[in-house]
C-alpha positions, -999 to 999 in steps of 0.1 A, spaced: 128 -266 622 95 -254 637 73 -231 617 58 -197 625 28 -186 604 25 -149 595 -12 -141 595 -29 -108 586 -57 -91 567 -51 -81 531 -26 -52 528 -15 -56 564 21 -58 553 27 -94 562 44 -103 529 66 -73 531 76 -84 567 82 -119 555 105 -106 527 124 -83 550 130 -111 576 139 -139 552 153 -121 522 125 -138 503 104 -126 473 68 -131 482 46 -110 460 36 -77 475 7 -57 459 -18 -31 470 -48 -53 464 -63 -82 483 -51 -118 479 -18 -110 462 -7 -139 485 -26 -169 473 1 -195 480 22 -199 511 59 -188 509 84 -204 533 117 -189 543 142 -188 572 148 -156 592 183 -154 608 182 -147 645 208 -120 653 227 -127 686 253 -104 701 267 -133 721 276 -152 690 292 -121 675 314 -117 706 324 -153 706 333 -152 669 354 -121 675 372 -137 704 380 -168 684 388 -149 651 363 -173 635 364 -176 597 327 -184 596 298 -173 617 265 -193 616 234 -178 633 204 -197 645 173 -194 623 135 -195 626 113 -208 598 85 -185 587 55 -191 564 36 -162 547 0 -175 548 -26 -164 523 -46 -134 535 -76 -137 558 -109 -118 555 -140 -118 577 -158 -150 569 -127 -171 562 -139 -197 588 -169 -203 566 -151 -203 532 -150 -165 524 -119 -153 505 -93 -181 505 -111 -197 535 -99 -232 539 -65 -226 523 -58 -199 549 -69 -220 578 -50 -250 566 -18 -229 565 -23 -219 601 -30 -255 612 4 -265 599 22 -238 618 36 -243 654 30 -206 664 13 -176 649 26 -140 642 -4 -117 638 5 -87 616 -18 -58 624 -20 -27 603 -16 7 619 -5 28 589 -25 52 567 -20 50 529 -45 63 504 -30 41 478 -34 9 498 -69 -2 506 -78 -12 542 -82 3 576 -55 14 601 -69 3 634 -48 -26 648 -73 -35 675 -100 -39 649 -77 -61 628 -69 -82 659 -107 -86 665 -113 -99 629 -83 -123 630 -92 -137 664 -128 -141 656 -121 -162 625 -97 -184 644 -122 -188 672 -151 -196 648 -129 -223 631 -121 -238 665 -157 -237 677 -167 -256 646 -141 -283 654 -151 -284 691 -187 -289 683 -179 -317 659 -157 -335 684 -177 -329 716 -206 -352 711 -184 -379 696 -160 -378 726 -188 -377 752 -202 -410 737 -167 -426 737 -161 -416 773 -192 -435 785 -175 -467 776 -140 -456 784 -136 -436 816 -100 -427 808 -113 -402 783 -131 -382 810 -104 -356 815 -101 -350 778 -139 -345 775 -138 -321 805 -110 -300 789 -130 -300 756 -161 -288 773 -142 -259 789 -126 -250 756 -161 -251 739 -174 -227 765 -146 -202 760 -149 -204 722 -187 -199 724 -180 -166 742 -156 -156 714 -125 -161 735 -93 -175 718 -79 -204 739 -45 -188 742 -61 -161 764 -88 -182 780 -70 -190 813 -72 -228 807 -49 -245 832 -15 -256 820 -24 -293 825 -56 -289 804 -39 -277 772 -22 -310 765 -56 -327 767 -66 -305 737 -36 -314 715 -55 -341 696 -80 -316 683 -55 -294 665 -71 -261 676 -58 -229 660 -61 -208 691 -40 -230 714 -9 -220 694 14 -194 710 10 -159 695 32 -129 687 16 -96 676 35 -73 652 19 -38 647 28 -24 613 34 13 620 35 43 597 69 59 593 57 90 612 45 68 642 78 50 649 90 77 674 59 73 695 52 36 689 41 31 725 9 51 720 -2 28 691 9 -4 708 -8 2 742 -44 -6 732 -33 -37 714 -13 -49 744 -43 -41 767 -67 -61 744 -44 -91 745 -40 -88 783 -5 -102 784 -13 -133 763 11 -123 736 42 -101 731 34 -69 711 61 -53 689 59 -22 667 76 -22 633 75 2 603 76 -27 578 80 -3 549 111 13 564 126 -20 575 119 -37 542 136 -8 523 166 -10 547 168 -48 543 175 -43 506 206 -22 513 242 -35 518 249 -39 555 269 -7 560 243 15 542 215 -3 561 232 5 595 237 41 584 200 45 573 186 30 605 210 50 627 201 82 608 164 75 616 172 68 652 162 32 649 194 16 661 197 -19 647 161 -17 636 131 -38 647 137 -69 625 162 -84 649 137 -80 678 109 -97 657 132 -126 648 143 -130 684 107 -128 697 96 -154 671 124 -177 683 114 -173 720 78 -180 710 87 -215 700 104 -222 734 138 -224 717 171 -218 734 206 -214 721 240 -230 729 272 -222 711 303 -238 697 333 -216 689 367 -219 673 389 -205 645 371 -224 618 336 -215 629 314 -200 656 278 -213 655 246 -208 674 227 -241 678 190 -243 686 176 -267 713 144 -271 732 143 -256 767 150 -283 792 171 -306 769 199 -326 784 235 -326 771 233 -357 749 202 -343 731 220 -311 725 250 -330 712 226 -347 687 216 -312 674 252 -310 661 253 -346 648 236 -378 656 270 -395 662 277 -371 690 245 -381 708 250 -418 701 286 -418 714 282 -391 741 308 -393 769 307 -358 785 305 -321 777 329 -294 786 308 -263 794 314 -227 801 288 -198 800 295 -175 771 301 -143 792 327 -161 814 345 -173 783 345 -138 768 359 -124 800 387 -150 801 395 -146 764 399 -182 752 390 -218 758 425 -225 770 423 -196 795 390 -209 808 405 -243 813 435 -229 831 413 -208 854 392 -239 863 361 -224 847 354 -253 824 328 -276 839 327 -313 830 291 -324 827 275 -358 821 244 -372 805 220 -356 831 232 -320 826 204 -297 815 220 -273 790 214 -236 798 207 -208 773 241 -192 765 263 -222 773 293 -229 751 299 -266 747 326 -289 735 314 -325 732 335 -355 739 322 -387 723 332 -421 710 315 -442 683 
């Protein structure tokens, strides 16, 4: 399972967000560096499609997809040069596949720290840029020398030179405008700012109703390079502690519907380029995670390696067609089940039944 790192300044609310999403127990305190070690947990990804399939099949068990999160030790200005928890913080991000920036926008006299999410964003991005710039400068001269004797490295050096120029200007690579074909050339350097990014703005309880006003300057600053979501982490964390019925009642009473946590989990899942197919029956309805563009045998392997090894064919119907028809048997009778072979590219929302022989 791929990993999303939660990154924020001290007292941004990232550990509370981690706990609310994963049901974890990362330490939460109103002083810097309460998080000194990384905590890892899995956030369930809610999916109304799976719920509908489970209801149709009267499934005894429902298994949602998940996304793995790591609560990374807090960052301060100067982390890239060893301030605060410095290298430990940067090492935690390097191991993550994507980054969720938690930006504080709430006022609380009892919790030190500012409440300007654009300012938080600037500090976080600058530290990531400075760490990448240091890496780029270390690599550049070495790669230039190597390219003199090996012309095949010229494209990598050219991409590194472009990256160095952007980083020198203070621009993170995820919003630098580097061409799609240049980013793979940078993979070997393990830059922090080539990772996909999601921004979560931690709102005060009184700002939830007008979240758009707070989110707008953050979205403008990011310029479309990252999705921006507003969450009152305090409210959501309190709701997450309640039994389901009470949680729904509280969120509905506050006019928050299902709450923001499902949107955060779903956005994190999309950030990794993940897609979902389903299996359904009386015993179980389950959401399975696969990489976008995967063929049917690879998706079969997500269920079990034997299914991939002995793959013959897949019977496929899209989830909404299956719900409309009411059962697998009805879909077959109506001619809606498609028989697909090894070259079929599975679509998000497909319901599969794998035929195999080993």
